[in-house]
C-alpha positions as CSV (number, residue, x, y, z in Angstrom):
1,M,-45.8,-40.1,68.7
2,R,-43.6,-42.5,67.4
3,L,-41.4,-44.3,69.6
4,M,-39.0,-45.2,67.3
5,P,-35.0,-45.1,67.0
6,I,-33.6,-42.4,65.2
7,Q,-32.2,-44.0,62.1
8,D,-35.9,-45.3,61.5
9,A,-36.9,-42.2,61.5
10,I,-33.8,-41.0,59.1
11,E,-35.0,-43.4,56.7
12,L,-38.8,-42.8,56.8
13,I,-37.8,-39.1,56.2
14,Q,-34.7,-40.6,53.5
15,M,-38.0,-42.7,51.5
16,E,-40.6,-39.8,51.5
17,Y,-38.4,-37.5,49.8
18,A,-36.8,-39.7,47.9
19,E,-40.6,-40.7,46.2
20,M,-41.6,-36.7,46.2
21,P,-38.7,-35.1,45.8
22,E,-40.5,-31.7,45.0
23,L,-41.5,-32.4,49.1
24,R,-41.0,-28.8,50.9
25,L,-41.7,-29.2,54.7
26,T,-41.3,-26.4,57.6
27,F,-40.7,-27.9,60.9
28,S,-44.2,-27.9,61.9
29,Q,-44.9,-30.3,59.1
30,A,-43.1,-32.6,59.2
31,R,-43.9,-33.7,62.9
32,R,-47.2,-33.8,61.8
33,L,-46.6,-35.5,58.9
34,W,-44.0,-38.6,60.7
35,N,-46.7,-38.1,64.3
36,F,-42.9,-37.3,65.4
37,S,-41.8,-35.9,68.8
38,E,-40.6,-32.5,69.4
39,E,-36.9,-33.4,69.8
40,L,-36.8,-36.9,66.9
41,C,-38.1,-34.7,64.7
42,E,-35.4,-32.2,65.3
43,R,-32.7,-35.0,65.7
44,A,-33.4,-36.6,62.2
45,L,-33.6,-33.3,60.2
46,T,-30.4,-32.2,61.5
47,E,-28.8,-35.5,60.8
48,L,-30.3,-35.5,57.6
49,L,-29.5,-31.7,57.7
50,G,-25.4,-32.8,58.3
51,S,-25.6,-35.3,55.5
52,G,-26.1,-32.6,52.8
53,F,-29.6,-35.6,52.1
54,L,-31.2,-32.2,53.3
55,G,-31.0,-28.6,52.9
56,R,-32.9,-24.9,53.9
57,T,-35.2,-22.4,51.6
58,A,-34.8,-19.1,53.5
59,D,-37.8,-19.1,54.5
60,G,-36.8,-22.0,56.9
61,S,-38.1,-24.9,55.0
62,F,-36.8,-28.7,54.2
63,V,-36.3,-30.1,51.0
64,R,-34.4,-32.4,49.1
65,R,-30.9,-30.9,48.7
66,H,-30.2,-31.7,44.5
67,T,-33.3,-30.2,43.8
68,S,-32.7,-26.9,41.4
69,R,-33.5,-23.7,42.6
70,S,-35.8,-23.3,39.9
71,S,-37.8,-25.9,41.2
72,I,-38.1,-24.6,44.5
73,G,-40.2,-21.7,44.1
74,A,-39.3,-18.1,43.2
75,G,-36.2,-16.3,45.4
76,A,-36.3,-19.8,47.7
77,L,-32.7,-20.3,47.7
78,L,-31.2,-23.3,50.1
79,V,-28.9,-21.9,53.1
80,R,-27.0,-23.8,55.3
81,E,-27.6,-24.7,58.7
82,S,-25.0,-22.3,60.5
83,G,-23.9,-19.3,59.3
84,G,-26.8,-18.2,56.4
85,A,-24.8,-18.6,53.6
86,T,-26.6,-19.4,50.3
87,I,-25.2,-22.2,48.5
């Protein structure tokens, strides 16, 4: 597992999503891709959700928030982290 400051993890995730705007990852896939500990991955993804950089689909995948609904798959609406309201 990578030992890195949370800000470095956040920047790495942002760079990956900037390079691949259609990237769509589950929590487990994100952990494996970046070789993060569960805690580091959870903290970084939570921060990016809170900042609005990432959103979550109905199936729980993390996507870049500006991605249009049509490009993330039929029926995969973005949901807010709390309350499950669609956006």
